[in-house]
C-alpha positions in Angstrom: -4.8 -8.5 -6.7 -1.8 -6.2 -6.1 -2.3 -5.2 -2.5 -0.3 -7.8 -0.7 3.0 -8.1 1.3 5.7 -10.8 1.5 8.3 -11.4 4.2 10.8 -14.0 5.1 11.5 -15.5 8.4 15.0 -17.1 8.9 15.9 -19.1 12.0 19.2 -20.9 11.5 19.1 -22.9 8.3 15.2 -22.8 8.2 13.5 -20.3 6.0 9.7 -19.6 6.0 7.8 -17.1 4.1 4.8 -15.1 5.2 2.2 -13.6 2.8 -0.4 -11.0 3.9 -3.1 -9.5 1.7 -5.7 -6.9 2.1 -9.0 -6.2 0.4 -9.0 -2.6 1.5 -7.3 0.3 -0.3 -4.6 0.8 2.4 -1.0 0.2 1.2 2.1 -0.7 3.2 5.4 1.1 2.7 8.0 -1.0 0.7 10.2 -1.5 3.8 7.3 -3.4 5.4 5.5 -5.0 2.4 8.5 -6.2 0.4 11.5 -8.3 1.5 15.1 -8.1 0.4 15.3 -11.8 -0.3 16.7 -12.5 -3.7 14.7 -15.7 -4.0 11.4 -13.9 -3.7 12.0 -11.0 -6.1 9.9 -12.5 -8.9 6.7 -12.6 -6.7 7.1 -9.2 -4.9 4.1 -6.9 -4.9 4.5 -3.7 -7.0 6.5 -0.9 -5.3 4.4 1.6 -3.3 7.4 3.9 -2.8 8.7 6.0 -5.7 11.9 8.2 -5.6 12.7 11.2 -7.7 16.3 12.5 -7.5 17.3 16.2 -7.8 21.1 16.2 -7.5 22.9 19.2 -6.1 19.7 20.7 -4.6 19.5 21.6 -0.9 16.8 20.0 1.3 15.4 23.5 2.2 15.1 24.5 -1.4 13.3 21.2 -2.3 10.9 21.6 0.6 10.0 25.1 -0.6 9.5 24.1 -4.2 7.4 21.1 -3.2 5.0 23.2 -1.2 4.8 25.7 -4.1 4.0 23.0 -6.6 1.4 21.3 -4.3 -0.2 24.7 -3.7 -0.6 25.2 -7.5 -2.4 21.9 -8.1 -6.1 22.2 -8.0 -8.2 19.5 -6.4 -5.7 18.3 -3.8 -5.2 19.2 -0.2 -2.2 18.5 2.0 -1.0 18.8 5.6 2.4 18.7 7.2 3.2 15.9 9.6 5.2 17.5 12.5 6.8 14.2 13.6 8.8 13.6 10.4 8.3 16.8 8.4 6.6 14.9 5.6 3.5 16.0 3.7 0.4 13.9 3.4 -1.6 14.6 0.2 -5.2 13.9 -0.5 -6.7 13.9 -4.0 -10.3 13.0 -5.0 -9.3 12.4 -8.6 -7.1 13.4 -11.4 -7.0 17.2 -11.7 -3.4 17.7 -12.8 -3.1 15.8 -16.1 -3.6 17.6 -19.4 -6.7 15.6 -20.2 -8.3 16.5 -16.8 -7.5 20.2 -17.2 -9.1 20.2 -20.7 -12.2 18.4 -19.4 -11.5 15.1 -21.3 -13.2 12.4 -19.2 -11.7 9.4 -21.1 -10.2 7.9 -18.0 -13.1 7.4 -15.5 -10.9 5.4 -13.1 -8.6 8.3 -12.7 -11.4 10.9 -12.3 -13.4 9.0 -9.7 -10.6 7.7 -7.5 -9.4 8.9 -4.2 -5.8 8.8 -3.3 -3.6 9.5 -0.3 0.1 9.6 -0.4 3.0 10.9 1.7 6.0 12.9 0.4 9.3 13.0 2.2 12.2 15.2 1.2 15.1 12.8 1.6 18.6 13.9 0.9 18.6 15.4 -2.6 15.3 13.9 -3.7 11.6 13.3 -3.1 10.3 10.0 -1.8 6.6 9.4 -2.6 4.8 6.7 -0.6 1.3 5.5 -1.7 -0.8 5.1 1.4 -4.4 4.7 0.2 -6.3 4.3 -3.0 -7.4 1.9 -5.6 -5.8 3.4 -8.7 -2.0 2.9 -9.1 -2.0 4.9 -12.3 -3.5 7.9 -10.4 -0.7 7.7 -7.8 2.0 7.3 -10.4 0.6 10.1 -12.5 0.5 12.4 -9.5 4.0 11.6 -8.4 5.3 12.1 -11.9 3.5 15.4 -12.3 4.9 16.8 -9.0 8.4 15.6 -9.9 8.3 17.2 -13.3 6.9 20.5 -11.9 9.7 20.6 -9.2 12.3 19.9 -11.9 10.9 22.7 -14.1 11.0 25.2 -11.2 14.6 24.2 -10.4 15.6 25.0 -14.0 14.1 28.5 -13.8 
C-alpha cells in the first residue's frame, strides 16, 4: 500500500507519530502527507508532488506554454482554478506515450486508469500534484511528458 501519510507531534520533549491510510484513490499533497522529521525519512510514503524547473523563464511564458501543451494532448481535459490559478487535469488513460499513440496496448494498467492532477506554475517551474488515481506510473508518465513538451517548446 502506498497511499498513506505520516506526521509527527512534538510537545516539549515528547514525540508521537501519527499514521493515516486510505483505501481510496485520493492522494494528499506532500506538505500534508509527509513530515520533515529526519527520523521518519525511511518510512515516508512516495512523493505525490513533482517539480520541473525551467530556469530563466517568466511565469507568464510558462503558463502560456503549459496551456498550449495540454491542449495538444489527446484524451485529457483540464480546467483552470480561479482561486490559485492552477490547472486541474483529468485523464482516462495513457494517450500521450509513444506506445499509446501507436496503438500498442502492452500496458493495460496505464490504458485503463483514471488520473487527476493539479499543475501550478511556481517561480521558474511547474509543480505537479497527484490528486487522484491508482497508477503512479501513469501520473509520472504524464508529468514527464508535459515537462518534456514544455522544454521542447522553450527551445524553439
